[in-house]
N, C-alpha and C positions, 0 to 999 in steps of 0.2 A: 536472315533472322532479324526480327524487329529489335531495335535498340531500346532496351528496357530502362536505361539510366534516366532518360528524360521523363519516362512514365513515372518512375519512382519519385523523382524530384517534384513532379506535379501532383502527386497524391497528397491531398490536403490533410493537415492535422484537424482535429475536431475538438471543440469546446463542448463537452457533453452536459447540456442543461435541459434534457427532455425535449419538449416541443419548441424550446428556444435555442436548441443547439445550433451551432454554425461552424463553417469551415474556415481554416486559415491556409491560404495558398501562398507558397513561397517559391519564387523562381525568378529568372530574368525575363524581361520583355513582357510582363503581364499587363502593363498599362495599355498596350495596343491590342490586347486580346479581347475583342468585342464578344466573342462566344462565351468567354468566361464571365464577363461582367454583367451582360444584359439579363441573364435569368434572375438576378437578384434585385432588379428594378421593379418596383411595384407601381402600377399605373403608368401614366405618360409624362408626368412632370418630374424633373430632376433639379435639385439645387446643389451645385458644386461649391464647396467652401474651401478656399485655399488662402495663401498669403502672398505678400509682395515678392518674396524670394522664390517660392516654388512655382507659382503660376506661370511666369515667363518660361520656365524650363519644361513643364510637363502638362500644363492645362490643355494645350492644343492636341496632344496625343490622346488624352482622355476624351476630349470632345469628339474626336473622330470615331472613337469606339461607341459613342452614344448617339450617332447619327440616327435621326428619325424620332428621337424623344424631344420634348419641349424642355430645353435646358436653360436655366438661369445660373449665373455665377455671382459669388460675393467674395471679394478679396479683402482679407484682414491685414492689418499691419503686422510685421514680424517681430516677435519677442515675447518673453514671459511677462514683461511689464504690461502687455496688452491683454492678458488673460483675466478680464475683469467684467463686471456687470455692464459697464458703459459700452464696451465693444460687443458684448453679447446682445445688447439692445439694438445695435445697428444691424445685426443678423436677423432679428425678429422683424425689424422694419423692412428689410429686403424681402423676407418671406411674404409679408402682408402686402407689399407693393405689387408683387407679380400679378395676382395673388396666388399663393400655393395652396392646394387643397390637402386634405388629410391623407391622401394616397401618394403625396409627393415623397420621393426618396432623396434623402440628403446624402451627399458624399463628401467625406473629409479627405482632402488631398493635401497632405502636409505632415508636419511633425506633431509632437504631443499637444502643443497649444491649440492647433487647428482641430485635432481630434477631440480634445476635451470640450472645446466650445461647441463644436458641431454636434457632438453626442448629447450635450446638455440641452442645446436648442431643440434637437430632435425629440428628446424626452418630454419637453415642455410644450412644443408647438402643437396646438389643437389636441393636447393631452397625449401626444405621442405619435410620431411618424417614423417610418423605417429609415435606417441609415447604414451606410457602408464605410468601413475604414480602409483608406489607402495610404498607409504611413510611408513617409519618404525620408525619415531619419532613422538611424539605427536604434536610438532610444525608443522611439515610437514603435518600431517594428518588433522589438523584443519585450516591450512592457506596456505602454499606455494604450496601444490599439487593441489589446486583448484583455477581456475580463469585464468590460462594461462600466468601469469607473469613469464618470464624466463630472466636470466641475469647473468653476472659476475661482480665482483667488479673491481674498478680501485683504485690505491693508493690515488687518490684525492677524491673519492666518491664511495659510496656503490650502487650497482645495476645500475650504470650509462650506462652500455653497455648491451643491451638486446633486447628482442622482445616480443610482445604479441603472444602467440602460444598455442592453446588449445590442451590438450591431447584427446585421443579417449575414455579413461575412467580413473577413479581413483579407485584403489582397496586397501582398508584400512583394513588390518588384525590386529586387536587390540592385538592379541597374541604377536606381535613383541614388545609391550611395556613391556613385562615381562623381557626383557633383557636390557631395557633402564636404564641408571644410574639415580640416584635421581636428580642430577643437571639438566640433560637434560629434565627429566619429568617436573620439576618446570619451566624450560624455556618455555616449551610448554603451561603450564598453563597460562602464561602471555597473550598469544594470545587468549586463551579461555575466560579469564576475559575481554579482550578487547571487545568481542561481547556483553557482558552485558553492558559495559560502553557506547558503542556508540548508542545502540538503544533498549535495552531489560532489563529494571529494574527487571522484574520478574526472568529472567535468572540469573542476578547478585545476587539476593536474594537467589535463589536456590544454587548458587555456595557457598555463605556464609554458607549455611547449610550442604553442601556436600564436602567442600574442603578437609577435613581430609580423607574421603573415596576415593577421587580422588588420593591423595598422597599415599594411601595404595593400589592403583591399583585395586579397586573393579571393576570387568569387567562390571557389569550392569551400574554403575554410569559413568564409562569412556565412554561406548557406548552412553549413553544419552548425555553427554557433547560434544562428537565428532559430533553426529548427529545434535544437536542444533547449534553448531558452523558452521558446513558445510552448514546447511540449510540457516543460515543467510548470509553466504558469497555467496552461490549460487544465492539467491534472488537479492543481490546487483549486482553481476556480470552480471546476466541476464538483469538487467536494464541499466547497465553502464559498458560495457566490457572494454573500454579503458580509464577509469578514467577521463572522461570529467566532471563528476559531483559527484553523490552520492558515487561512489566507493572510492573517496578520504577519506571518513570517516574511511575506514579501516586503514588509516595511523595514527590513534591516537597514540601519543607517538613516532612515527617513526622518525620524523625530529630530535627530541632531541636524540633518541636512536641511530640513524645512526651516529650522530656526536660523541657519546660516543664510538661506535664500531670503527670508523675510527681513532678517536683521541687516543684511548688506544691501537690501533693495533689490526687488525682483529684476532679473536680467543681468545683474552684475556678476553673479556666479551662475553658470549654467546648472540646471537641475542635476545632471549627472556628476558634475564637479562637486557640488555640495553633498551628494549622496556618497561619493567616494570617500571624502573626508569624514562624513558621518559614519560610514561603515568602519573606518579605522578607529574612530572614537568609541564605537561599540566594542570593537576588539580590545581596545585599551582598557575599557571598564571591565570587560570579561577577564582580562589578565589580572587586573588589580584585585578582582574578586576571587582569583585562584582557580578559574574555570578553564583557561587555556594558557599555553606556554608563551613565553616571550618569543620563542622561535616561530610560533604560529603568527604572532602579530607582525614580526619582521617579514615573514613569507607573504602575508597579505599586502603589507606596505610595498614590498618590492614589485609585486605584480601590478599594483595600482600605478606605481611610478613608471613601469615599463609600458603601461597603457596610456601614458601621457596625462595622468590625472593628479590633481593636487592632494597632498597628504598632510598639510599644515593648516590648522584652523585659523580663521582670520583673527588678527590681533585686536581688531576693533570691538569684538564682542567679549564682555566680561561674564563672570559667573551669573550675576544677577540678571543681565540681559538675556543670556541663554535660557535660564530657568523661566523667566517671564514668557518668552516665546514658546518654549516647549510645553508650557501649561495650556497654551491655546492650540491644542492638538486633539484630533479625533480619538486618539488612543489613550487619553487621560481617563482614568476610572476612579471615581470617588476621591479625587484630589491627588491620586498617585499617578506618576508618569510611567506608563507601561512601555517597556523597551524590548526590542529583539536583541538578544545577546547570544554568545557562542560558547558551546562546550567543546569546541574543536572545529576545524575547517570541515564544512559539510554537516554540521550538527548545531542548528540554531534552535532557540527556544524563546518563549515570551514570558516576561516576568516583571512584576513591580516589587519583588522581594530582593532588593539589592541594598547595599550600604549607601545611604545618601551622601555621606562624606566622601566615599570613593568616587561617586558621580561628580562631585564638586572638584575633586582632584583631576579627573579627566577633562572637565570643562576648563580648568585653569591651565592645563598642560599645553605647551607649544611644541613639544617633542614627543610624538606618540610612538616612536620606534627607534 
C-alpha cells in the first residue's frame, strides 16, 4: 500500500486569488526538488537573490535544481538595517548588468528582508517580472513570504515604500530551520502565536501544549505550525488582498512593534521580538479598556516568554517618541492610530475608538503582566 503521509504533506496550500492564485509547498528537502521548482520558472533567465548568511548554506543546492537555466545571483548583506532603497538599487544594477529580460524569474532565497526586497524589485523591474519565494526563516515561512506584501524601510517608517505583488509560488523547505539560530527561531514563533491570538483559540491552546517541541525543532510539530499559520494567512489574503478590511487583523502588535524597531534602530530588535512585545502591549491596552481579563494578558505573556521572546518594552522610548513613530504608519486614518486589539484570545478587532489616555498608560508601562 502506498504511504499516503508524504503525499498529504506535499499537498500544497493555495492562496486563492483567481488567475493569480498560487501554491504554498511545505515539506523537508524541497530545495533539491528540481521537478517541483522548474515548472514555475518563466523563460530561461533566473536571478537568485540571497544574503551573506543563507547563500553559503543553500545556494548550491538550489543551483543544482536549476541546471540548464541561465542563472545569475545577487548576494545582499544580512540584516533589517539593509532593507532600504540603497540596497534595492544594487539589485536593480545587477539585473541591468546581466542584462535580465522581462521574462526573467527572480527567486528570493532567504528570510523576510530578502523576500521583501526581491518581491519589490520584481514588482518594479520592467514593470513586473515573475518571482518565487523560498523562505529560509520561520518568520518568513509563516508570514512575509505569503500574501504579496513587498517593501523597503525608510528611516522615518518601516515598510513605507513598497507594492502588493504576488509570487508564482512559495516553496517552504523546513530543513532550512535546522541552521536557524535560536533567537531567529523565537522571532518566527511570535508570528505563529499571532495567528492564534487573532482568530483561533484552539490553535493558541495547541501552541501552549507544543511550544517546547517547537523550540526543539521537532519537524512534525514545526510542519503543523507552519501549515496552520499559512492556511490562516492564505484565507485572509484571499478575502482581502490589499488590506481594505479583515487583512488588517494580521497587524496585531505591529503598530507598537514597528515603532520599537524604528525607535531602537533597525536590526537591534528583531522584527518578531518587537511584534511579540507589541502584541502584549495591545493585550495590555485591551485589558485597560475592559475588553479582556488580566488572566488572558498573563496567559499571552507566559506563552511569549516560553517562546523565548521579550515582553518588556524598551526603556529608551517614552510616550512622545512612541506616538511620533506610531503616527508614521500605514494604518493611521484621518489622524487616528488604528490598532488591532483583543476581545479575548482568538477574537481580534480593528479600532481607533479607544481611550487615548489608556493608550498613554500602556506606552508608559514597563510591567505589562
